[in-house]
C-alpha positions in Angstrom: 7.5 -21.6 -22.7 4.4 -20.2 -23.6 3.0 -19.6 -20.1 5.6 -16.9 -20.0 4.6 -15.2 -23.1 1.1 -13.9 -21.7 0.7 -11.3 -19.3 -1.2 -10.9 -15.8 -4.9 -10.2 -15.9 -4.6 -7.9 -13.0 -8.5 -7.4 -10.7 -10.0 -4.8 -8.9 -11.8 -5.3 -5.2 -14.9 -3.8 -7.3 -14.4 -7.2 -9.9 -14.3 -9.2 -7.2 -17.7 -7.4 -5.6 -19.2 -7.0 -9.0 -18.7 -10.6 -10.3 -19.8 -12.7 -6.9 -22.0 -10.4 -5.6 -25.0 -12.4 -7.8 -23.5 -15.9 -8.0 -24.4 -18.6 -10.8 -23.3 -21.6 -11.7 -22.1 -20.1 -14.7 -20.6 -17.4 -13.0 -18.6 -19.7 -10.2 -17.2 -21.8 -13.4 -16.2 -19.1 -15.3 -14.6 -18.1 -11.8 -12.8 -21.4 -11.6 -11.5 -21.6 -15.5 -9.8 -17.7 -14.8 -7.7 -19.1 -11.8 -7.2 -21.9 -13.6 -5.5 -20.4 -16.5 -4.3 -17.3 -14.2 -2.3 -19.1 -11.3 0.2 -21.3 -14.0 0.8 -18.4 -15.6 1.9 -16.1 -12.7 3.5 -19.0 -11.3 5.3 -19.4 -14.2 6.6 -15.9 -14.6 8.2 -16.5 -11.0 9.8 -19.6 -11.9 11.7 -18.2 -14.8 12.8 -15.5 -12.7 14.5 -17.5 -10.2 16.0 -19.6 -13.1 17.9 -16.2 -14.5 19.3 -15.8 -10.5 22.9 -17.2 -10.1 23.0 -20.3 -9.6 24.9 -20.1 -6.5 21.9 -18.6 -5.4 19.4 -21.3 -6.9 21.3 -24.0 -5.6 20.5 -22.9 -1.9 18.6 -25.1 0.1 15.7 -22.7 1.0 15.8 -21.3 -2.2 15.6 -24.8 -3.9 12.9 -25.7 -1.8 10.7 -22.5 -3.0 11.6 -23.3 -6.3 10.5 -27.1 -5.8 7.1 -25.9 -4.5 6.6 -23.7 -7.2 7.7 -25.3 -9.9 5.5 -28.8 -9.0 2.5 -26.2 -8.2 2.9 -24.8 -12.3 3.0 -28.8 -12.9 -0.3 -29.6 -11.6 -2.3 -26.4 -12.4 -0.7 -26.4 -16.2 -2.6 -30.0 -16.4 -6.2 -29.2 -15.5 -8.8 -29.5 -18.4 -11.0 -26.5 -18.7 -14.3 -26.6 -15.7 -17.1 -27.7 -16.9 -19.7 -28.3 -14.5 -20.0 -28.2 -10.5 -18.1 -31.3 -10.2 -15.2 -30.2 -12.0 -15.0 -27.4 -9.4 -15.2 -29.1 -6.8 -11.8 -31.0 -7.3 -10.0 -28.6 -8.9 -11.0 -26.8 -5.4 -9.4 -30.0 -3.3 -6.3 -29.0 -6.2 -6.2 -25.4 -4.7 -6.7 -25.8 -1.4 -3.7 -28.4 -1.3 -1.5 -26.3 -2.6 -2.2 -23.2 -0.5 -1.1 -25.3 2.1 1.7 -26.5 1.1 3.2 -23.3 0.3 2.7 -21.6 4.0 6.4 -22.9 4.0 7.0 -20.4 1.2 7.4 -17.4 3.1 9.8 -18.6 5.8 12.2 -20.1 3.3 12.4 -17.5 1.1 13.1 -15.2 3.5 15.7 -17.6 5.5 17.0 -18.2 1.6 17.4 -14.0 1.1 19.3 -13.6 4.3 21.7 -16.8 3.6 22.6 -14.7 -0.1 22.8 -11.4 1.0 26.7 -12.1 0.1 26.0 -13.5 -2.9 23.6 -10.6 -4.5 23.4 -6.9 -4.1 20.8 -6.5 -1.5 19.7 -3.2 -3.1 19.1 -5.4 -6.1 17.0 -7.7 -4.0 15.2 -5.2 -2.2 14.6 -3.1 -5.3 12.4 -5.6 -6.8 10.0 -5.9 -4.1 9.4 -2.6 -3.4 8.9 -1.1 -6.5 6.7 -4.0 -8.4 3.5 -3.0 -6.9 4.2 0.2 -8.5 5.7 -0.3 -11.3 4.0 1.6 -13.8 6.0 3.0 -17.1 8.7 0.3 -16.7 9.2 -3.0 -18.0 8.8 -6.4 -16.2 11.7 -7.3 -18.2 14.0 -4.6 -17.1 12.6 -5.1 -13.5 13.4 -8.8 -13.7 16.9 -8.0 -14.6 17.4 -5.7 -12.1 15.9 -8.3 -8.9 14.5 -11.1 -9.8 14.5 -12.2 -6.6 12.2 -10.2 -4.5 9.6 -10.5 -6.9 8.1 -13.5 -5.4 6.0 -11.1 -2.0 3.7 -9.5 -4.1 3.2 -11.9 -6.8 2.3 -14.9 -3.7 0.1 -12.3 -2.4 -1.9 -12.1 -5.5 -2.0 -15.4 -6.5 -3.1 -16.6 -2.9 -5.5 -13.7 -2.9 -7.7 -15.3 -6.2 -7.1 -18.6 -5.5 -8.9 -18.1 -1.8 -11.6 -15.6 -3.6 -12.6 -18.9 -5.4 -12.5 -21.4 -3.1 -14.6 -18.5 -0.3 -16.8 -17.9 -3.8 -17.3 -22.1 -4.5 -18.5 -22.7 -0.3 -21.2 -19.4 -0.7 -22.5 -21.1 -4.2 -22.2 -24.4 -1.8 -24.3 -23.5 1.4 -27.9 -24.2 2.1 -29.2 -20.1 1.9 -27.4 -20.2 -1.2 -30.2 -21.8 -3.4 -33.6 -20.8 -4.3 -36.4 -20.0 -2.3 -33.4 -20.4 1.2 -34.4 -17.9 3.6 -31.8 -14.6 3.5 -28.9 -15.2 5.8 -29.7 -12.8 9.0 -25.9 -12.8 10.0 -22.4 -10.6 8.7 -21.8 -13.8 6.1 -23.9 -11.4 3.3 -21.5 -8.6 4.3 -18.9 -11.1 2.0 -18.2 -11.2 -1.0 -16.2 -14.4 -1.2 -12.9 -12.9 0.5 -14.0 -9.1 -0.3 -15.5 -7.8 3.2 -18.0 -4.9 1.8 -18.7 -2.8 5.1 -14.7 -2.9 6.1 -15.1 -0.5 9.3 -11.5 1.4 10.3 -12.4 1.8 13.6 -13.7 -1.8 13.8 -10.8 -3.1 12.6 -8.5 -0.8 14.7 -9.9 -1.8 18.3 -9.6 -5.5 17.0 -6.3 -5.4 16.5 -5.5 -3.4 19.6 -7.0 -5.9 21.6 -4.8 -8.3 20.5 -2.0 -6.6 19.7 -2.3 -5.7 24.3 -2.8 -9.7 24.9 0.1 -10.4 23.0 2.2 -8.1 24.8 0.9 -9.2 28.0 2.0 -12.9 27.6 5.3 -11.6 26.4 6.0 -8.9 29.2 4.5 -11.2 32.1 0.4 -10.2 33.4 2.4 -7.5 36.1 3.5 -5.6 32.7 2.3 -2.4 32.6 0.8 -1.5 28.9 -0.3 1.7 27.1 -3.7 2.7 26.0 -4.8 2.9 22.9 -6.5 5.9 22.0 -9.0 6.1 19.3 -10.4 8.9 17.3 -11.2 10.2 14.5 -14.3 8.7 11.8 -15.7 6.1 13.4 -18.1 4.8 10.6 -15.7 4.9 7.9 -16.5 1.9 6.1 -14.3 0.1 2.6 -14.3 -2.7 0.9 -11.6 -4.7 1.7 -9.9 -7.9 2.1 -9.7 -8.1 6.0 -6.8 -10.2 6.3 -4.8 -7.6 4.7 -6.2 -5.0 7.0 -5.8 -6.3 10.0 -1.9 -7.5 9.1 -0.5 -4.3 8.8 -2.7 -2.5 11.5 -2.0 -5.1 13.3 1.7 -5.2 12.7 2.0 -1.0 13.2 0.3 -1.7 16.5 2.1 -4.2 18.0 5.6 -2.4 17.5 4.2 0.7 18.7 2.9 -0.9 21.7 6.9 -2.9 21.7 8.2 0.5 21.7 6.4 2.1 24.0 6.9 -0.9 26.8 11.0 -1.2 26.4 11.1 2.6 26.5 9.6 2.4 30.2 11.4 -0.2 31.2 14.4 1.8 30.9 13.0 4.4 32.8 9.9 5.2 34.5 6.8 7.0 34.9 2.9 6.7 33.2 3.5 4.5 29.6 2.1 7.6 27.2 -1.2 6.2 25.3 -0.8 5.1 21.6 -2.8 7.5 19.6 -5.4 6.2 16.7 -6.4 8.5 14.4 -9.0 7.5 11.3 -9.2 10.2 8.7 -12.1 9.2 6.0 -11.3 11.6 2.8 -13.6 11.7 -0.7 -11.8 8.4 -2.1 -9.0 7.0 0.6 -9.3 6.4 4.3 -5.6 7.2 6.5 -5.6 5.7 9.6 -2.5 7.2 11.8 -1.1 5.3 14.3 1.2 7.9 17.4 3.3 6.5 19.7 5.5 7.7 22.4 8.2 5.1 22.0 11.2 7.0 21.4 12.0 6.5 17.5 13.4 4.3 16.0 17.6 3.4 16.1 19.3 5.9 13.6 20.8 2.6 12.6 17.9 0.4 11.8 16.1 3.7 9.5 17.9 2.6 6.1 16.6 -1.1 6.8 13.4 -0.9 7.4 12.1 -2.1 4.4 14.2 -4.6 3.3 14.2 -8.2 3.7 17.8 -8.6 3.2 19.6 -5.9 5.2 20.0 -4.3 8.6 22.2 -4.8 11.7 20.1 -7.6 13.0 19.7 -10.0 10.2 21.4 -13.3 11.6 19.1 -12.9 14.7 16.2 -13.1 12.1 17.9 -15.9 10.1 17.9 -17.6 13.6 13.9 -16.7 14.4 13.2 -17.6 11.1 14.3 -21.1 12.0 11.5 -21.8 14.7 8.8 -20.8 12.4 8.5 -23.4 9.6 5.5 -22.2 7.9 3.5 -19.0 7.8 0.9 -17.6 6.2 1.8 -13.6 6.7 -1.4 -13.0 9.1 -1.7 -12.4 12.6 -3.2 -15.2 13.1 0.5 -16.7 13.0 0.9 -15.1 16.6 -0.7 -17.0 19.6 -2.4 -15.7 22.2 -4.1 -18.0 24.9 -7.6 -18.5 25.6 -8.4 -16.2 23.1 -12.0 -16.0 21.9 -14.2 -14.6 19.4 -15.0 -11.0 19.4 -18.4 -9.9 19.7 -20.1 -8.0 16.9 -20.9 -4.3 17.6 -24.2 -5.6 19.0 -22.7 -7.4 21.4 -23.6 -11.1 20.0 -20.9 -13.1 19.4 -20.0 -13.1 15.7 -21.1 -16.3 13.9 -21.5 -18.0 10.5 -19.4 -16.7 7.9 -18.1 -13.3 9.7 -16.8 -15.9 12.7 -14.5 -18.1 9.9 -13.3 -14.8 8.5 -11.9 -13.8 12.1 -10.5 -17.4 13.0 -8.8 -18.1 9.6 -7.5 -14.1 8.5 -5.6 -12.2 11.4 -7.2 -12.5 14.3 -7.4 -17.0 15.1 -4.5 -18.6 17.3 -4.1 -20.9 14.7 -0.5 -21.5 15.2 2.1 -21.8 18.2 4.4 -18.5 17.1 5.8 -17.1 20.2 4.8 -13.1 20.4 8.2 -12.4 21.2 10.1 -14.2 18.2 10.8 -10.9 16.6 11.3 -11.8 12.5 11.4 -8.1 10.5 9.2 -9.2 8.2 6.2 -7.1 9.8 7.0 -3.3 8.2 8.2 -5.0 4.4 5.1 -7.4 4.2 2.9 -4.7 5.9 4.2 -2.0 3.3 3.5 -4.9 0.3 0.2 -6.0 1.3 -1.1 -2.0 2.2 0.5 -0.7 -2.0 -1.5 -4.3 -3.0 -4.5 -2.4 -3.7 -2.5 1.0 -4.8 -2.3 2.1 -1.3 0.5 3.5 0.8 2.2 2.9 4.0 5.0 5.8 5.0 6.8 6.1 8.7 8.0 9.2 10.3 10.3 8.9 13.3 11.5 11.5 15.8 14.2 9.9 17.2 13.6 10.1 20.8 10.4 10.4 20.5 8.4 8.4 19.2 6.8 6.9 15.6 3.6 8.4 13.2 2.7 5.7 10.9 0.4 6.8 8.2 -1.7 4.1 6.2 -3.6 5.6 3.3 -6.4 3.0 2.0 -8.4 3.0 -1.3 -12.0 2.9 -0.1 -13.9 3.0 -3.8 -12.2 -0.5 -4.4 -11.7 0.4 -7.7 -7.9 0.1 -7.8 -6.3 -2.6 -9.7 -3.8 -5.6 -8.0 -0.9 -3.7 -8.3 1.3 -6.3 -10.5 3.0 -4.6 -13.8 2.3 -1.9 -16.3 -1.0 -3.2 -16.9 -1.9 -2.8 -13.6 -1.4 0.7 -13.6 -5.5 0.9 -15.1 -7.7 1.5 -12.7 -11.0 -0.7 -13.0 -13.8 1.4 -14.0 
């Protein structure tokens, strides 16, 4: 297959920003043709990986469903001809949008397939590829594919959504009234976005928003009268960097939800005042580090070896049953329903409008589906680490059994790190 012979062409946040900052028709069409050729290439590699799986794994109904989705997407995208006009691009965007909506079933279907096939393949192989792919510097992709082809799908899935959603966002910008010549400059925060890239992502604001949402989720799960811990925020409050907002909100939201859950449930077993959850933001020349510390008793020793696994652990069967209740998942906090949640206000107290409101609604803090807040899927930490490492960041957890957990999230603040796909992705953008 010709597409399998091609290598993916990784990009960085800086490249996404530079390319879309001054958006012309030629640049929009160049973006469309990049996506037109890159998406089927990346999908083709994942199809080939799946074809190498044991037959008994491929025939699992959940795995077969995922295979069919990707084969149909590949077949549709490879037939798209070169995009030469804005009208061609509009038709292409309809194909991309439909594909993204159809693929919302991929994560739960794939997760259920992995859990059901955990006895048919070495679970270490299943997890190794997913956790190694984003850091695979100097290692042959063919070697990794032989080691564990199954779990390469999650980071590669993120990469496909990034380039597809970025192009859809650029097209929306190009079609907006304020983009036309001689139009008045917009006065709201939509100018902070280049496509899906938020140019001035503020760590303090993200933690504050995610903390508010996580506390609302906890109140819905434990009842309106249940005591909840305070979230104390300290450090460099003005630390900003370019980032894809939904990625950061997902990571921070999952970490805060875990901390709140641990503190509340530990206190339900005893008594006394709930200790606060402390969040420290540290800005360095090249990175921003967010530390989230709780006193929730730490992680049970029997769970520690399985923290980053999609397929292992003593609660695998319960996770499988819970996944049956989640037919679709985009891996953002929007999966989780908060009754009556409003769009948060900006720093000046006014409601966020236009494009910033759309990003808040569609990225991680919208209430767009009905997943119960206490439905535990066991995917939050492994997905969070994949998101963190996708742009060459890090996520580490240090547990003190009997006391609490410190989570460290490191983010590259310069935006010059390529998406971590394969050996070629190890080169930073210049």
